[in-house]
C-alpha positions in Angstrom: 142.6 -90.9 205.2 145.0 -94.8 205.3 147.6 -94.0 207.7 144.5 -92.9 210.6 142.6 -95.2 210.4 145.3 -97.8 210.5 146.4 -96.3 214.2 142.7 -96.8 214.9 142.8 -100.3 214.5 146.4 -100.7 216.6 145.1 -99.4 218.9 142.2 -101.3 219.2 144.1 -103.8 219.5 146.2 -103.0 221.8 143.5 -103.0 224.2 142.3 -106.2 223.8 145.6 -107.7 224.1 145.9 -105.6 227.2 142.5 -107.2 228.1 143.4 -110.5 227.2 146.6 -110.8 229.1 144.7 -109.7 232.3 142.3 -112.9 231.8 145.0 -115.7 230.9 146.9 -114.2 234.5 143.6 -115.0 235.8 143.5 -119.0 234.6 145.8 -121.6 234.9 146.7 -123.4 232.3 146.3 -127.3 233.8 147.9 -129.0 230.2 150.5 -127.0 228.5 153.6 -126.1 230.7 153.0 -122.4 232.4 155.2 -119.9 230.5 156.3 -116.2 231.5 155.3 -114.8 229.2 152.5 -116.1 226.2 152.8 -113.1 223.2 153.5 -115.2 220.2 155.4 -111.6 219.1 153.6 -110.0 216.7 149.4 -109.4 217.0 147.8 -109.8 213.6 146.3 -106.4 212.4 144.0 -107.1 209.3 142.0 -103.9 207.8 138.8 -103.9 206.4 138.7 -102.9 203.1 137.6 -99.0 203.0 134.6 -98.1 202.5 134.4 -96.8 198.8 131.5 -95.0 196.9 130.2 -96.5 194.1 130.7 -93.6 192.1 134.3 -94.1 192.7 134.2 -97.2 190.8 134.3 -96.3 187.1 131.5 -94.0 185.5 128.8 -95.9 188.0 127.2 -92.6 188.2 127.0 -91.7 184.3 126.0 -95.2 183.9 123.3 -94.9 186.5 122.2 -91.4 185.3 121.6 -92.7 181.5 119.1 -95.8 182.9 116.9 -93.2 184.9 116.8 -90.9 182.0 115.7 -93.6 179.6 113.2 -95.4 181.9 111.9 -91.5 182.7 110.9 -91.5 179.3 109.5 -94.8 179.5 107.4 -93.9 182.1 105.7 -91.2 179.9 104.4 -93.8 177.4 100.7 -94.1 177.6 98.8 -96.9 175.8 96.3 -96.7 173.2 95.0 -98.6 170.5 97.4 -97.4 168.0 100.8 -97.9 170.1 100.7 -101.5 171.4 103.5 -102.8 169.6 105.8 -99.5 170.2 104.7 -100.3 174.0 106.0 -103.6 173.6 109.6 -102.9 172.6 109.7 -100.4 175.6 108.6 -103.3 177.4 111.5 -105.5 175.6 114.3 -102.7 176.4 113.4 -102.4 179.5 114.0 -106.2 180.6 117.1 -106.2 178.8 118.4 -103.0 180.7 117.4 -105.2 183.8 118.9 -108.2 182.5 122.2 -106.2 181.6 122.5 -104.4 185.2 122.5 -107.8 187.3 124.6 -109.5 185.0 127.3 -106.2 185.8 126.6 -106.7 189.2 127.6 -110.1 189.4 130.3 -109.6 187.1 132.0 -107.0 189.7 130.9 -109.4 192.4 133.0 -112.0 191.3 136.4 -109.7 190.2 135.9 -108.0 193.6 134.5 -110.3 196.5 135.2 -113.5 195.8 138.9 -112.6 194.8 139.5 -111.3 198.2 137.7 -114.4 199.9 140.3 -116.5 197.9 143.3 -114.6 198.8 142.0 -114.5 202.2 141.7 -118.3 202.4 145.1 -119.1 200.8 147.2 -116.6 203.6 145.1 -117.9 206.4 145.4 -121.3 205.2 149.2 -120.9 205.6 148.5 -120.0 209.1 146.4 -122.6 210.2 148.8 -125.2 208.9 151.7 -124.3 211.4 149.2 -124.0 213.8 148.1 -127.4 213.1 151.7 -128.9 212.9 152.7 -127.5 216.6 149.5 -129.5 217.9 150.2 -132.3 216.5 153.6 -132.4 218.4 151.6 -131.6 221.6 148.8 -134.5 221.0 151.0 -137.0 220.1 152.9 -136.5 223.3 149.8 -136.2 225.4 148.7 -139.5 223.7 152.0 -141.2 225.3 151.0 -139.6 228.3 147.6 -141.1 228.7 148.5 -144.4 227.7 150.9 -144.9 230.1 148.7 -143.6 232.9 145.5 -145.7 231.8 148.0 -148.9 231.7 149.3 -148.0 234.8 146.0 -147.5 236.9 145.0 -150.6 234.5 147.0 -152.6 237.1 146.1 -150.6 239.7 143.0 -151.5 239.8 143.4 -155.5 238.6 145.2 -155.4 242.2 142.2 -154.1 243.6 140.4 -156.7 241.9 142.2 -159.2 242.9 142.7 -157.8 246.8 138.7 -157.9 247.1 138.4 -161.5 245.4 140.0 -163.1 248.0 136.8 -162.0 250.0 134.2 -163.2 247.5 136.2 -166.2 245.8 134.4 -165.5 242.2 135.7 -168.0 239.5 137.1 -166.5 236.6 133.8 -167.0 234.5 132.7 -164.6 237.6 135.3 -162.5 237.7 135.1 -161.6 233.5 132.1 -159.6 234.6 133.8 -157.1 236.7 134.6 -154.2 234.3 137.0 -151.5 234.6 135.3 -148.2 233.5 136.3 -145.7 231.6 135.5 -143.3 233.9 138.0 -145.1 236.1 141.1 -142.9 234.1 139.2 -139.7 234.5 141.8 -137.3 235.8 139.3 -135.6 238.5 138.3 -139.4 240.1 139.8 -140.5 243.5 141.3 -144.1 244.3 138.6 -144.3 246.9 135.8 -143.9 245.0 137.4 -146.5 241.7 138.1 -149.2 244.7 134.4 -148.9 246.3 132.5 -149.2 242.9 134.6 -152.4 242.0 133.1 -153.5 245.5 129.8 -152.6 245.0 130.2 -154.7 241.4 131.4 -157.9 242.8 128.2 -157.2 245.7 125.8 -156.8 242.7 126.9 -159.5 241.0 126.9 -162.1 244.1 123.2 -161.1 244.5 122.1 -161.2 241.3 123.3 -165.1 241.1 122.2 -166.1 244.6 119.0 -164.9 243.3 119.3 -166.9 240.2 119.8 -169.9 242.0 117.0 -169.5 244.3 114.7 -168.8 241.5 116.0 -172.2 240.6 115.6 -173.9 243.1 111.7 -172.5 244.1 111.1 -174.0 240.0 113.0 -177.8 241.0 111.2 -178.1 244.2 107.1 -177.1 242.3 107.8 -179.2 239.9 108.9 -181.8 241.5 106.5 -185.4 241.9 105.0 -183.8 238.6 105.7 -185.0 235.3 106.4 -181.3 234.6 109.8 -181.1 233.0 111.9 -177.9 235.0 114.1 -177.0 232.5 110.6 -175.7 230.0 110.1 -173.1 233.3 113.0 -172.6 234.1 113.6 -170.7 230.3 111.2 -168.5 231.0 113.0 -166.9 234.1 114.7 -164.6 231.6 111.7 -162.4 230.8 109.5 -163.4 233.6 110.4 -163.3 237.2 110.0 -166.7 239.7 107.4 -165.9 241.5 105.2 -165.4 238.4 106.8 -169.0 236.6 106.1 -170.5 240.2 102.2 -169.5 240.1 102.2 -170.7 236.3 103.4 -174.3 237.6 100.7 -174.2 240.0 98.1 -173.6 237.9 99.2 -176.3 235.5 99.1 -178.9 238.2 95.9 -178.0 239.3 95.2 -179.0 235.5 96.4 -181.7 235.1 95.1 -182.9 239.0 91.5 -181.7 237.2 91.8 -184.1 234.3 92.9 -186.9 235.9 89.7 -186.7 238.9 87.4 -187.6 236.2 86.5 -191.3 235.8 87.0 -192.4 232.1 84.0 -194.2 230.5 84.5 -197.5 229.2 83.3 -199.1 226.3 82.6 -202.8 225.8 82.2 -203.7 222.1 79.2 -206.5 221.5 79.9 -208.3 217.8 76.4 -209.7 217.4 76.5 -212.8 214.9 77.4 -212.2 211.3 75.2 -211.3 208.4 71.9 -213.5 207.4 73.2 -214.3 204.3 76.6 -216.5 205.9 74.9 -218.1 208.1 73.8 -221.6 207.8 71.3 -223.4 209.7 70.9 -226.4 208.7 67.5 -228.1 207.3 65.4 -225.1 206.2 62.6 -226.6 207.6 64.6 -226.5 210.9 64.1 -223.4 213.2 67.3 -221.7 214.2 66.8 -221.0 218.6 66.2 -217.5 219.7 67.8 -215.4 222.7 66.5 -212.4 223.9 69.1 -210.0 225.2 68.7 -206.5 227.0 71.0 -204.2 226.2 71.3 -200.1 226.3 73.1 -198.6 223.0 74.0 -195.7 223.5 75.1 -193.7 219.9 75.3 -190.0 218.3 72.3 -188.9 216.3 73.8 -188.9 212.9 74.6 -193.5 214.1 70.9 -193.7 214.6 69.9 -195.4 210.7 73.0 -197.4 210.6 72.1 -199.0 213.8 69.1 -199.7 212.3 69.9 -201.3 209.3 72.8 -203.4 210.9 69.7 -205.2 213.1 67.1 -205.3 209.6 69.8 -206.9 207.6 71.2 -209.4 210.1 66.9 -210.3 210.8 67.1 -209.4 214.7 64.4 -207.8 215.9 64.8 -204.9 218.1 61.8 -203.5 220.4 62.3 -199.8 221.5 62.4 -199.8 225.5 
């Protein structure tokens, strides 16, 4: 039986290998060098475990039959008023039997299935190690190649930047904004595409800086001849458009003009003599001279009482008109 199974796996493996060669012949490897024969020498053949019946593993059938006989007997027990304890003992024995069966099952799996897993992992670990060492060696060579290629292309792209700058005459600060993007190093990209992309960066930077300059000039013109500080409004260009900022300036100018158009009300203070007790009129028999004056007093409601008290304390007669 084992020889027949082995021949079956060898036949399938040979067929798969043949098919794989046909597929590989259609695909060109663009990284690794082409070889005439990619056969590693030996095709791995891993046979599955023979599907064994549990009857072949020890006395499983005898164990199973004894369990079957016991549980059949237990099923015949009928609970009555007098055999409660007996039924409880049967229940307890069935629980113990179930627990023991689970324990035996897990123990068998630990000894067999886990063992096979450990053996397979250890065996393939050595294979993975061989492949990894070779792959690392190839990666190291590729890294050197890509690093050198990137350095060479970077020099070429810097030449593009210098060439384009003869037309734009950017300052050093402006040139720092030109980026050599990572996608410029893709194997599929063309140099003409990179040149045009760098050229578009120049155009974008030039346009953005001109727009910024125009916006700043608009704000300075809007603030000219006023007390408004242009720097205050220039800061707003970070999060607002130039038109929005200019509209804000115009609104502020209108507000200030409206305030200036209102005529201020000037108030004159009228000091009327001193308190009566501080006045000296000479002889008590001689009456002081009196004068009349018409005045208009503007006051708030709460000041009325204080004004009347002032006139009364100073012996000034007041008549409401």
